[in-house]
PyMOL commands that place a pseudoatom at each C-alpha (Angstrom):
pseudoatom trace, name=CA, resn=UNK, resi=1, chain=A, elem=C, hetatm=0, pos=[-17.354, 165.724, 130.270]
pseudoatom trace, name=CA, resn=UNK, resi=2, chain=A, elem=C, hetatm=0, pos=[-17.857, 161.982, 130.094]
pseudoatom trace, name=CA, resn=UNK, resi=3, chain=A, elem=C, hetatm=0, pos=[-14.824, 159.815, 129.431]
pseudoatom trace, name=CA, resn=UNK, resi=4, chain=A, elem=C, hetatm=0, pos=[-14.178, 156.133, 128.847]
pseudoatom trace, name=CA, resn=UNK, resi=5, chain=A, elem=C, hetatm=0, pos=[-11.314, 153.856, 129.802]
pseudoatom trace, name=CA, resn=UNK, resi=6, chain=A, elem=C, hetatm=0, pos=[-11.505, 150.573, 127.877]
pseudoatom trace, name=CA, resn=UNK, resi=7, chain=A, elem=C, hetatm=0, pos=[-9.745, 147.949, 129.984]
pseudoatom trace, name=CA, resn=UNK, resi=8, chain=A, elem=C, hetatm=0, pos=[-10.440, 144.961, 127.773]
pseudoatom trace, name=CA, resn=UNK, resi=9, chain=A, elem=C, hetatm=0, pos=[-13.074, 143.387, 125.544]
pseudoatom trace, name=CA, resn=UNK, resi=10, chain=A, elem=C, hetatm=0, pos=[-16.386, 144.211, 127.197]
pseudoatom trace, name=CA, resn=UNK, resi=11, chain=A, elem=C, hetatm=0, pos=[-14.686, 145.850, 130.199]
pseudoatom trace, name=CA, resn=UNK, resi=12, chain=A, elem=C, hetatm=0, pos=[-15.297, 149.598, 130.062]
pseudoatom trace, name=CA, resn=UNK, resi=13, chain=A, elem=C, hetatm=0, pos=[-14.926, 152.137, 132.849]
pseudoatom trace, name=CA, resn=UNK, resi=14, chain=A, elem=C, hetatm=0, pos=[-17.030, 155.241, 132.169]
pseudoatom trace, name=CA, resn=UNK, resi=15, chain=A, elem=C, hetatm=0, pos=[-15.771, 158.196, 134.223]
pseudoatom trace, name=CA, resn=UNK, resi=16, chain=A, elem=C, hetatm=0, pos=[-16.172, 161.926, 134.498]
pseudoatom trace, name=CA, resn=UNK, resi=17, chain=A, elem=C, hetatm=0, pos=[-13.528, 164.145, 132.891]
pseudoatom trace, name=CA, resn=UNK, resi=18, chain=A, elem=C, hetatm=0, pos=[-11.772, 165.045, 136.146]
pseudoatom trace, name=CA, resn=UNK, resi=19, chain=A, elem=C, hetatm=0, pos=[-11.443, 161.463, 137.311]
pseudoatom trace, name=CA, resn=UNK, resi=20, chain=A, elem=C, hetatm=0, pos=[-10.348, 160.386, 133.839]
pseudoatom trace, name=CA, resn=UNK, resi=21, chain=A, elem=C, hetatm=0, pos=[-7.585, 162.999, 133.694]
pseudoatom trace, name=CA, resn=UNK, resi=22, chain=A, elem=C, hetatm=0, pos=[-6.470, 162.234, 137.247]
pseudoatom trace, name=CA, resn=UNK, resi=23, chain=A, elem=C, hetatm=0, pos=[-6.325, 158.498, 136.457]
pseudoatom trace, name=CA, resn=UNK, resi=24, chain=A, elem=C, hetatm=0, pos=[-4.249, 159.050, 133.320]
pseudoatom trace, name=CA, resn=UNK, resi=25, chain=A, elem=C, hetatm=0, pos=[-1.830, 161.286, 135.239]
pseudoatom trace, name=CA, resn=UNK, resi=26, chain=A, elem=C, hetatm=0, pos=[-1.663, 158.615, 137.940]
pseudoatom trace, name=CA, resn=UNK, resi=27, chain=A, elem=C, hetatm=0, pos=[-0.744, 155.978, 135.345]
pseudoatom trace, name=CA, resn=UNK, resi=28, chain=A, elem=C, hetatm=0, pos=[1.828, 158.118, 133.526]
pseudoatom trace, name=CA, resn=UNK, resi=29, chain=A, elem=C, hetatm=0, pos=[3.683, 158.564, 136.818]
pseudoatom trace, name=CA, resn=UNK, resi=30, chain=A, elem=C, hetatm=0, pos=[3.691, 154.830, 137.611]
pseudoatom trace, name=CA, resn=UNK, resi=31, chain=A, elem=C, hetatm=0, pos=[4.103, 152.734, 134.472]
pseudoatom trace, name=CA, resn=UNK, resi=32, chain=A, elem=C, hetatm=0, pos=[7.319, 152.031, 132.596]
pseudoatom trace, name=CA, resn=UNK, resi=33, chain=A, elem=C, hetatm=0, pos=[6.265, 151.323, 128.999]
pseudoatom trace, name=CA, resn=UNK, resi=34, chain=A, elem=C, hetatm=0, pos=[7.390, 154.323, 126.880]
pseudoatom trace, name=CA, resn=UNK, resi=35, chain=A, elem=C, hetatm=0, pos=[4.765, 153.769, 124.159]
pseudoatom trace, name=CA, resn=UNK, resi=36, chain=A, elem=C, hetatm=0, pos=[1.942, 153.539, 126.693]
pseudoatom trace, name=CA, resn=UNK, resi=37, chain=A, elem=C, hetatm=0, pos=[3.178, 156.663, 128.485]
pseudoatom trace, name=CA, resn=UNK, resi=38, chain=A, elem=C, hetatm=0, pos=[3.341, 158.540, 125.176]
pseudoatom trace, name=CA, resn=UNK, resi=39, chain=A, elem=C, hetatm=0, pos=[-0.219, 157.491, 124.280]
pseudoatom trace, name=CA, resn=UNK, resi=40, chain=A, elem=C, hetatm=0, pos=[-1.562, 158.511, 127.688]
pseudoatom trace, name=CA, resn=UNK, resi=41, chain=A, elem=C, hetatm=0, pos=[0.171, 161.900, 127.426]
pseudoatom trace, name=CA, resn=UNK, resi=42, chain=A, elem=C, hetatm=0, pos=[-1.298, 162.339, 123.949]
pseudoatom trace, name=CA, resn=UNK, resi=43, chain=A, elem=C, hetatm=0, pos=[-4.777, 161.708, 125.323]
pseudoatom trace, name=CA, resn=UNK, resi=44, chain=A, elem=C, hetatm=0, pos=[-4.175, 164.089, 128.246]
pseudoatom trace, name=CA, resn=UNK, resi=45, chain=A, elem=C, hetatm=0, pos=[-2.930, 166.839, 125.918]
pseudoatom trace, name=CA, resn=UNK, resi=46, chain=A, elem=C, hetatm=0, pos=[-5.635, 166.447, 123.267]
pseudoatom trace, name=CA, resn=UNK, resi=47, chain=A, elem=C, hetatm=0, pos=[-8.632, 165.475, 125.433]
pseudoatom trace, name=CA, resn=UNK, resi=48, chain=A, elem=C, hetatm=0, pos=[-10.269, 162.886, 123.154]
pseudoatom trace, name=CA, resn=UNK, resi=49, chain=A, elem=C, hetatm=0, pos=[-12.090, 161.470, 126.191]
pseudoatom trace, name=CA, resn=UNK, resi=50, chain=A, elem=C, hetatm=0, pos=[-11.218, 157.809, 125.765]
pseudoatom trace, name=CA, resn=UNK, resi=51, chain=A, elem=C, hetatm=0, pos=[-8.331, 155.385, 125.967]
pseudoatom trace, name=CA, resn=UNK, resi=52, chain=A, elem=C, hetatm=0, pos=[-8.450, 151.828, 124.678]
pseudoatom trace, name=CA, resn=UNK, resi=53, chain=A, elem=C, hetatm=0, pos=[-5.914, 149.865, 126.710]
pseudoatom trace, name=CA, resn=UNK, resi=54, chain=A, elem=C, hetatm=0, pos=[-6.322, 146.882, 124.390]
pseudoatom trace, name=CA, resn=UNK, resi=55, chain=A, elem=C, hetatm=0, pos=[-4.124, 148.838, 121.964]
pseudoatom trace, name=CA, resn=UNK, resi=56, chain=A, elem=C, hetatm=0, pos=[-1.227, 148.702, 124.458]
pseudoatom trace, name=CA, resn=UNK, resi=57, chain=A, elem=C, hetatm=0, pos=[1.324, 145.894, 124.585]
pseudoatom trace, name=CA, resn=UNK, resi=58, chain=A, elem=C, hetatm=0, pos=[0.514, 142.945, 126.827]
pseudoatom trace, name=CA, resn=UNK, resi=59, chain=A, elem=C, hetatm=0, pos=[3.213, 144.000, 129.299]
pseudoatom trace, name=CA, resn=UNK, resi=60, chain=A, elem=C, hetatm=0, pos=[1.786, 147.538, 129.457]
pseudoatom trace, name=CA, resn=UNK, resi=61, chain=A, elem=C, hetatm=0, pos=[-1.780, 146.240, 129.953]
pseudoatom trace, name=CA, resn=UNK, resi=62, chain=A, elem=C, hetatm=0, pos=[-0.620, 144.018, 132.813]
pseudoatom trace, name=CA, resn=UNK, resi=63, chain=A, elem=C, hetatm=0, pos=[1.229, 146.929, 134.411]
pseudoatom trace, name=CA, resn=UNK, resi=64, chain=A, elem=C, hetatm=0, pos=[-1.725, 149.326, 134.005]
pseudoatom trace, name=CA, resn=UNK, resi=65, chain=A, elem=C, hetatm=0, pos=[-4.196, 146.849, 135.480]
pseudoatom trace, name=CA, resn=UNK, resi=66, chain=A, elem=C, hetatm=0, pos=[-1.869, 146.148, 138.421]
pseudoatom trace, name=CA, resn=UNK, resi=67, chain=A, elem=C, hetatm=0, pos=[-1.564, 149.874, 139.133]
pseudoatom trace, name=CA, resn=UNK, resi=68, chain=A, elem=C, hetatm=0, pos=[-5.323, 150.385, 138.908]
pseudoatom trace, name=CA, resn=UNK, resi=69, chain=A, elem=C, hetatm=0, pos=[-6.023, 147.348, 141.081]
pseudoatom trace, name=CA, resn=UNK, resi=70, chain=A, elem=C, hetatm=0, pos=[-3.360, 147.868, 143.735]
pseudoatom trace, name=CA, resn=UNK, resi=71, chain=A, elem=C, hetatm=0, pos=[-2.639, 151.583, 143.948]
pseudoatom trace, name=CA, resn=UNK, resi=72, chain=A, elem=C, hetatm=0, pos=[-5.362, 153.769, 142.456]
pseudoatom trace, name=CA, resn=UNK, resi=73, chain=A, elem=C, hetatm=0, pos=[-7.721, 153.969, 145.433]
pseudoatom trace, name=CA, resn=UNK, resi=74, chain=A, elem=C, hetatm=0, pos=[-5.004, 154.439, 148.091]
pseudoatom trace, name=CA, resn=UNK, resi=75, chain=A, elem=C, hetatm=0, pos=[-3.484, 157.228, 145.967]
pseudoatom trace, name=CA, resn=UNK, resi=76, chain=A, elem=C, hetatm=0, pos=[-6.769, 159.056, 145.721]
pseudoatom trace, name=CA, resn=UNK, resi=77, chain=A, elem=C, hetatm=0, pos=[-7.986, 158.484, 149.268]
pseudoatom trace, name=CA, resn=UNK, resi=78, chain=A, elem=C, hetatm=0, pos=[-9.187, 161.866, 150.416]
pseudoatom trace, name=CA, resn=UNK, resi=79, chain=A, elem=C, hetatm=0, pos=[-8.320, 163.645, 147.194]
pseudoatom trace, name=CA, resn=UNK, resi=80, chain=A, elem=C, hetatm=0, pos=[-11.131, 165.677, 145.738]
pseudoatom trace, name=CA, resn=UNK, resi=81, chain=A, elem=C, hetatm=0, pos=[-13.625, 164.930, 148.480]
pseudoatom trace, name=CA, resn=UNK, resi=82, chain=A, elem=C, hetatm=0, pos=[-16.662, 167.123, 148.450]
pseudoatom trace, name=CA, resn=UNK, resi=83, chain=A, elem=C, hetatm=0, pos=[-17.294, 169.010, 151.687]
pseudoatom trace, name=CA, resn=UNK, resi=84, chain=A, elem=C, hetatm=0, pos=[-20.148, 167.745, 153.803]
pseudoatom trace, name=CA, resn=UNK, resi=85, chain=A, elem=C, hetatm=0, pos=[-23.285, 169.810, 153.588]
for i in range(1, 85): cmd.bond("trace and resi %d" % i, "trace and resi %d" % (i + 1))
show_as sticks, trace
zoom trace
């Protein structure tokens, strides 16, 4: 399933369903804004396949972007690697 994370005006991150779900779970565990957490959980539970972060408060957007920038790749390093053929 294709999924879309809208980071800002004209800044979209198209992902596959598994990566999308993993990223939302990653964010829920690391951000502090209750409204943003609730929205991410709603998306996880209902699988609409997209999140528009521009709908979040400025503080939540800053926090989400910082987590994506600074911690996403190290958190996923080695996770879900496909075996070599």
